[in-house]
N, C-alpha and C positions, 0 to 999 in steps of 0.2 A: 447139165449138159452145157458145153461152151461153144455151141454153134447155133447162131440165131436162126438159121434156115430151118433147123429141126423144130424150133418153136413155132415158126410160121406154118410148116406143113402139119404140125399137130393141130393148130387152130383150124386150118382148112379141112383136115380129115374129120375133125369133130363136127364141123358145120355140115359136111357132106353126109355123115352118118345121121345127123338129126333130120336132114331132108328126106332120106330114104328114097331117092329117085329110082323109078322102075322103068323108065323109057329113056331112049337116047336124048330126046328133047328135054326131059326133066333133068337129066344128068348134065347136059350142056348148060342149062340155066343155073343149076345148082353150083357148078364150078364157077361160072361168072360171078354169081352172088357171093360165093365163098371167098374168092380172091378180092372182091370189092369190100368185103367185111374186114380185111386186114388194113388197119389204120396206121397213120404215121406215128401215132402214140404207141401202138403195139410194137412197131419196128424199133423205135427209140428205146422202149422198155426192154426188148429182147437184147439189143446191143449193150445196153447198160448192165443188164443182168449177167451177160456173158463177159463183162469187163473190157469191152472194146472201146468204150468212151464213157465220159461222165454225163450225168443228167443235165448238167449246166451248159454243155456245148451246144 
């Protein structure tokens, strides 16, 4: 896949599935945590994998 956002949402969805939130409050916290789990290293890796930039930039 050549769209970095797809990789991001994949990570977020995997995180949310692992949390298995059953209430709105749990889901709200899980979404916050899932988005916080996306690191700069993840983003750079996804863009590099999708050929948008090189790892040395």
